[in-house]
C-alpha positions as CSV (number, residue, x, y, z in Angstrom):
1,M,224.9,200.5,55.5
2,D,222.7,197.5,54.8
3,W,221.2,198.8,51.6
4,P,221.8,196.7,48.4
5,L,224.1,198.3,45.7
6,V,223.1,198.2,42.0
7,R,225.0,199.2,38.9
8,L,223.6,202.1,37.3
9,D,223.3,200.2,34.0
10,E,220.8,198.0,35.5
11,L,218.5,200.9,36.3
12,Y,219.3,203.3,33.5
13,E,220.1,203.3,29.7
14,I,223.3,205.2,29.5
15,A,224.2,206.8,26.0
16,R,226.5,209.5,24.8
17,G,225.5,212.5,22.8
18,G,226.7,213.3,19.3
19,S,227.3,216.5,17.3
20,P,226.2,217.1,13.7
21,R,229.1,218.5,11.9
22,P,229.9,221.2,11.1
23,I,227.5,222.3,13.8
24,K,227.1,225.9,12.2
25,K,225.3,224.3,9.1
26,F,222.6,222.9,11.4
27,L,222.0,225.8,13.7
28,T,218.7,227.7,13.0
29,D,216.8,230.8,14.5
30,D,213.6,229.0,13.7
31,P,211.5,228.9,17.0
32,D,210.2,225.6,16.1
33,G,213.8,224.1,15.8
34,I,215.1,221.4,18.3
35,N,216.8,222.4,21.4
36,W,220.7,222.3,21.0
37,I,221.7,221.6,24.8
38,K,225.1,223.1,25.8
39,I,227.0,223.3,29.0
40,G,226.0,226.9,29.3
41,D,222.4,226.0,29.3
42,A,222.8,223.9,32.3
43,T,225.0,226.2,34.3
44,A,222.3,228.9,34.2
45,S,219.5,226.7,35.1
46,G,221.1,224.9,38.1
47,K,219.2,221.5,38.7
48,Y,216.9,221.5,35.7
49,I,217.5,222.3,32.1
50,Y,214.3,224.3,31.0
51,E,215.5,225.8,27.7
52,T,218.5,226.4,25.5
53,K,220.1,229.5,23.7
54,E,220.4,227.6,20.3
55,K,218.4,225.3,18.2
56,I,219.2,223.0,15.2
57,I,217.2,222.0,12.3
58,P,215.4,218.6,12.2
59,E,218.1,217.1,10.1
60,G,220.5,217.4,12.8
61,K,218.6,215.1,15.1
62,K,219.8,212.2,12.9
63,R,223.5,212.9,13.7
64,S,222.9,213.7,17.5
65,R,221.3,212.0,20.5
66,F,217.7,213.1,21.4
67,V,216.6,213.5,25.0
68,N,213.3,213.6,26.9
69,E,211.8,215.3,29.8
70,G,213.0,213.3,33.0
71,D,216.2,212.2,31.5
72,F,219.6,213.0,33.5
73,L,222.4,214.5,31.8
74,L,226.0,214.2,33.0
75,S,228.7,216.3,31.9
76,N,231.5,213.9,30.7
77,S,234.2,216.6,30.8
78,M,234.8,220.1,32.1
79,S,232.6,220.0,35.1
80,F,233.0,216.3,35.1
81,G,230.0,214.3,36.3
82,R,227.8,217.1,37.5
83,P,224.1,216.0,37.1
84,Y,221.1,217.9,35.6
85,I,217.5,216.8,35.1
86,M,215.9,217.5,31.7
87,A,212.7,219.6,31.9
88,T,212.4,219.9,28.3
89,T,213.5,218.1,25.1
90,G,216.4,218.4,22.7
91,C,219.6,217.1,21.3
92,I,223.0,216.8,23.1
93,H,226.6,216.8,21.9
94,D,229.2,214.3,22.8
95,G,230.1,216.4,25.9
96,W,227.1,214.7,27.6
97,L,225.9,211.3,28.6
98,V,222.2,210.7,29.2
99,L,220.6,208.3,31.7
100,S,217.2,207.3,30.7
101,P,215.2,205.3,33.6
102,K,214.2,201.7,32.5
103,D,211.5,201.8,35.3
104,D,210.4,203.8,38.3
105,Q,212.4,202.1,40.9
106,V,214.5,205.2,41.7
107,D,213.0,208.6,42.7
108,Q,214.2,211.5,40.4
109,D,215.3,213.8,43.1
110,F,216.8,210.9,45.0
111,L,219.1,210.2,42.0
112,Y,219.7,213.9,41.4
113,Y,221.2,214.2,44.9
114,L,222.9,210.8,44.7
115,L,224.8,211.5,41.5
116,G,226.0,214.9,42.8
117,S,227.2,213.3,46.2
118,P,230.8,212.5,47.2
119,F,229.5,208.7,47.5
120,V,229.2,208.6,43.7
121,F,231.9,211.3,42.7
122,Q,234.4,209.1,44.6
123,Q,233.4,206.2,42.3
124,F,233.9,208.3,39.3
125,D,237.2,209.7,40.4
126,S,238.3,206.2,41.4
127,L,237.3,204.6,38.0
128,A,238.8,207.5,36.0
129,A,242.1,207.2,37.8
130,G,245.1,206.8,35.5
131,S,243.3,208.5,32.5
132,T,245.4,211.2,30.9
133,V,242.0,213.1,30.1
134,R,239.6,213.5,33.1
135,N,236.4,212.6,31.6
136,L,233.4,210.1,31.7
137,N,232.4,207.5,29.5
138,I,229.5,204.7,29.1
139,D,231.6,202.1,30.5
140,L,232.9,204.1,33.5
141,V,229.3,205.3,34.5
142,S,227.7,202.1,34.0
143,G,230.0,200.5,36.7
144,V,229.0,202.9,39.3
145,K,227.0,201.2,42.0
146,I,224.3,203.3,43.9
147,P,222.1,202.1,47.0
148,L,218.6,200.9,45.9
149,L,216.3,201.8,48.7
150,P,212.6,201.3,48.9
151,L,210.9,204.5,47.3
152,E,209.5,205.5,50.6
153,E,212.8,205.7,52.2
154,Q,214.2,207.6,49.1
155,K,211.5,210.2,49.5
156,R,212.1,210.2,53.3
157,I,215.7,211.1,52.6
158,V,214.8,213.7,49.6
159,A,212.6,215.5,52.1
160,I,215.5,215.9,54.7
161,L,218.0,216.8,52.0
162,N,215.4,219.4,50.6
163,Q,215.0,221.1,54.1
164,A,218.7,220.8,54.9
165,F,219.6,222.5,51.5
166,A,217.2,225.1,51.7
167,D,218.4,226.3,55.1
168,I,222.0,226.1,53.7
169,D,221.0,227.9,50.7
170,K,219.3,230.5,52.8
171,A,222.5,231.0,54.9
172,R,224.6,231.2,51.6
173,A,222.3,233.9,50.2
174,L,222.5,236.2,53.5
175,T,226.5,235.5,53.4
176,E,226.7,236.5,49.8
177,Q,224.6,239.8,50.4
178,N,226.7,240.6,53.4
179,L,230.0,240.1,51.1
180,K,228.5,242.2,48.5
181,N,227.6,244.9,51.0
182,A,231.2,244.9,52.2
183,R,232.8,245.4,48.8
184,E,230.1,248.0,47.9
185,L,231.0,250.1,51.2
186,F,234.4,250.4,50.1
187,E,233.6,251.2,46.5
188,S,231.1,253.8,47.8
189,Y,233.7,255.7,49.8
190,L,236.2,255.6,46.9
191,Q,233.6,257.0,44.6
192,Q,232.9,259.8,47.0
193,V,236.4,260.8,47.5
194,F,237.0,261.2,43.7
195,S,233.6,262.5,42.4
196,Q,233.3,265.5,44.2
197,R,235.2,268.9,43.3
198,R,237.2,269.9,46.4
199,E,239.0,273.0,47.5
200,G,242.7,272.9,47.1
201,W,242.7,270.2,44.4
202,K,244.3,270.6,41.0
203,T,243.2,269.0,37.6
204,S,246.1,267.8,35.3
205,K,246.5,265.8,32.2
206,L,248.8,262.8,32.9
207,K,251.3,263.7,30.4
208,S,252.1,266.9,32.5
209,I,252.8,265.1,35.5
210,A,254.3,261.8,34.2
211,S,257.9,261.0,33.2
212,K,256.8,257.9,31.5
213,I,253.9,256.5,29.6
214,G,254.0,253.5,27.3
215,S,253.6,249.9,26.8
216,G,255.8,247.0,25.6
217,A,255.6,244.0,23.4
218,T,255.5,240.4,23.5
219,P,259.1,238.6,22.6
220,K,258.9,236.9,19.3
221,G,257.7,233.4,19.6
222,G,254.9,234.3,22.1
223,K,254.4,231.9,24.9
224,A,256.9,229.5,23.5
225,A,259.6,231.9,24.1
226,Y,259.0,232.6,27.7
227,K,261.5,231.2,30.3
228,A,261.0,229.3,33.5
229,E,262.8,232.0,35.5
230,G,264.4,235.4,34.7
231,I,263.0,238.9,34.3
232,S,259.4,239.1,34.8
233,L,257.2,239.8,32.0
234,I,253.9,241.6,33.3
235,R,250.8,240.7,31.2
236,S,247.2,242.1,31.8
237,M,246.2,238.7,33.5
238,N,248.7,240.0,36.3
239,V,247.0,243.4,36.7
240,H,243.8,243.6,38.7
241,D,242.2,246.7,40.3
242,R,244.7,247.5,43.2
243,R,245.9,244.0,43.2
244,F,248.8,242.3,41.4
245,L,248.6,238.7,40.7
246,E,251.6,236.5,40.6
247,K,249.7,233.5,39.1
248,D,250.9,233.1,35.3
249,L,253.6,235.6,35.7
250,A,255.9,235.2,32.6
251,F,259.6,235.4,32.5
252,I,262.2,236.5,29.7
253,D,266.0,236.3,29.6
254,D,268.3,239.1,29.4
255,D,268.5,239.2,25.6
256,Q,264.6,239.5,25.3
257,A,264.6,242.1,28.1
258,E,267.2,244.2,26.3
259,K,264.9,244.4,23.4
260,L,262.4,245.9,25.8
261,S,264.7,248.4,27.3
262,N,262.2,251.2,26.8
263,V,259.6,249.5,29.3
264,V,261.6,248.8,32.4
265,V,259.2,248.7,35.2
266,E,260.2,250.7,38.4
267,K,258.8,250.4,42.0
268,N,255.4,252.1,42.1
269,D,254.9,252.4,38.7
270,V,251.1,252.6,37.9
271,L,250.3,249.6,35.6
272,L,247.2,250.1,33.3
273,N,245.7,247.4,31.2
274,I,244.9,249.0,27.8
275,T,243.4,246.4,25.7
276,G,240.9,243.3,25.8
277,A,238.3,242.6,28.5
278,S,240.5,243.6,31.2
279,V,240.9,247.1,29.9
280,A,241.3,249.7,32.5
281,R,242.2,247.5,35.2
282,C,245.0,249.2,37.4
283,A,247.7,248.3,39.9
284,L,250.8,249.4,41.4
285,A,254.1,247.4,40.4
286,P,255.2,245.4,43.2
287,E,258.9,245.7,44.2
288,Q,259.2,241.9,44.6
289,F,258.7,241.1,41.1
290,L,261.2,243.5,39.9
291,P,263.4,243.5,37.5
292,A,260.2,243.5,35.0
293,R,259.1,244.6,31.7
294,V,255.4,244.9,30.3
295,N,253.9,243.6,27.2
296,Q,251.8,245.5,24.7
297,H,248.5,245.2,26.7
298,V,249.9,247.0,29.7
299,S,251.0,250.6,30.0
300,I,253.3,252.1,32.5
301,I,252.4,255.4,34.0
302,R,255.3,256.8,36.1
303,V,254.4,260.0,37.8
304,N,256.4,262.8,39.3
305,Q,256.0,261.8,43.0
306,K,256.8,265.3,44.2
307,E,253.4,266.4,42.6
308,L,251.2,263.1,42.7
309,L,251.6,259.9,44.7
310,P,251.3,256.7,42.6
311,A,249.0,255.1,45.5
312,F,246.8,258.1,45.1
313,L,246.7,257.9,41.2
314,N,246.0,254.1,41.8
315,Y,243.1,254.7,44.0
316,A,241.8,257.3,41.5
317,L,241.9,255.3,38.4
318,T,240.1,252.3,40.2
319,S,237.3,254.4,41.4
320,K,234.2,254.2,39.4
321,F,234.4,257.9,38.7
322,Y,237.5,257.5,36.6
323,K,237.1,253.8,35.6
324,D,233.9,254.8,33.8
325,Q,235.9,257.5,32.0
326,L,238.6,255.2,30.9
327,L,236.1,252.6,29.7
328,G,234.2,255.4,27.9
329,I,237.4,256.5,25.9
330,G,238.3,252.9,25.0
331,E,238.3,252.5,21.2
332,S,236.1,249.7,20.1
333,G,238.1,247.6,17.5
334,S,237.0,244.6,15.6
335,T,237.6,242.2,18.4
336,R,238.6,244.1,21.4
337,Q,238.6,247.5,23.3
338,A,241.7,249.5,23.6
339,I,243.1,252.8,25.1
340,T,245.8,254.6,23.1
341,K,248.9,256.1,24.5
342,Q,247.6,259.6,23.5
343,Q,244.3,258.9,25.3
344,I,246.3,258.2,28.6
345,E,248.5,261.2,28.1
346,Y,245.6,263.6,27.6
347,F,243.5,261.9,30.6
348,E,242.8,264.3,33.2
349,V,242.8,263.6,37.1
350,S,242.2,265.7,40.0
351,Y,244.4,265.5,43.1
352,P,245.2,267.7,46.3
353,L,248.1,270.1,45.7
354,S,249.4,268.9,49.2
355,I,251.4,265.7,49.4
356,D,250.6,265.4,52.9
357,Q,246.8,265.6,52.2
358,Q,247.2,262.9,49.5
359,T,248.9,260.8,52.1
360,R,246.2,261.1,54.4
361,Y,243.4,260.1,51.8
362,V,245.8,257.1,50.8
363,Q,246.1,256.1,54.5
364,Q,242.4,256.3,55.1
365,L,241.6,254.3,52.0
366,M,244.2,251.5,52.7
367,H,242.7,251.2,56.5
368,L,239.2,251.0,55.1
369,E,240.3,248.7,52.3
370,S,242.2,246.4,54.7
371,Q,239.1,246.2,57.0
372,V,236.8,245.5,54.1
373,N,239.3,242.7,52.9
374,E,239.3,241.0,56.6
375,V,235.4,240.9,56.5
376,Q,235.5,239.6,52.9
377,C,238.0,236.8,54.1
378,I,235.5,235.9,56.8
379,Y,232.6,235.6,54.6
380,E,234.4,233.9,51.9
381,K,235.4,231.1,54.5
382,K,231.8,231.0,55.5
383,L,230.8,230.2,52.0
384,D,233.4,227.5,51.8
385,S,232.3,226.0,55.0
386,L,228.5,226.0,53.7
387,D,229.7,224.2,50.5
388,E,231.6,221.7,52.7
389,L,228.5,221.3,54.8
390,K,226.4,220.4,51.7
391,K,229.0,217.7,50.9
392,S,228.9,216.3,54.4
393,V,225.2,216.0,54.3
394,L,225.1,214.3,51.0
395,Q,227.8,212.1,52.3
396,K,225.8,211.1,55.4
397,A,222.7,210.6,53.4
398,F,224.1,207.8,51.2
399,V,225.9,205.8,53.7
400,G,222.9,205.4,56.1
401,E,223.6,208.2,58.6
402,L,221.0,210.8,57.9
403,K,218.5,210.7,60.5
404,K,215.0,212.3,60.4
405,D,216.1,214.6,63.4
406,N,219.5,215.3,61.8
407,K,220.0,218.9,62.1
408,E,223.3,220.3,60.7
409,A,223.9,224.0,61.6
410,A,223.7,226.0,58.5
411,A,224.0,229.4,60.3
């Protein structure tokens, strides 16, 4: 690449935001207030920031940083160096850096693509190496060097990138729709199985077919009391619909487990989240993580397997038909939703009287779910490849390899 490299601070004034504190005193519902720009406003907007959810009173402007239309914002933590273009005005907190152009040497869209490219991110990453907190600061960003091309060349590259990204985004939208369709196919069949009254089926309260319904507790000391290994302590974050996630699985020692001896988890216990944002998520207890206990956010439902297969109950409770009922009975507390033990005991489910028929349903559902999961995996890999394609195109653009007739396959 023969393009000259120029430091960002030669082309832009770079400054950090500031927060009037305590911020609650400066927030206002007045529609004429000053926009208070947060990361969430940018995430929802994509490339541009058009509006904000919150505003501050004029006095807050003196303790913050005011930005104008056309300014560039860089997140200096969290998403680390992601660029956004201001399409409005407002004040930014200290989680942002603002780049204000000194002149018109750089096309706005060219800089946007450049700041989001591996070419610049690698510099951010290198300059921030060794820092205990991964964030950007004025000195770091000032030292980043970017290629300074004639405006005509900048616009030519932008036109190519616009077309390439439009094609990639179109392919991504199609892939995401196919992925959604695959998921909805299974959920639709699951709903069909459990929402219809069928001959030869029986309806029972869970307490009449369960030998165990109950939740546990968190050992005294909370997270600080967890061990590096030992007996598994299953928490709500591990329980997802028809899936058990090992990530963040906690462990307790024998003494702690003894105090939770009333909630020993057995193979094929049905685990139901009973509090918080994940209320009503449901999965089977996996044998490989036993011995185990549950904390107070997870309830064990252990059914009589001569009458009801645990796998059948798991599919039932994760169907929309029963999920909506579980969510409906959850008590709205001051901060979270909850399902009580009594509500679980009196919850009614329908199932075939024949264990053989239950088995056939489970096998059909497992087969269909497996096929859908395979399709989902294909589409998710496709989405990953499209993300990598974007990075590849951007990388080529700023090392001089992007030609006018460059055609990357987006399909």
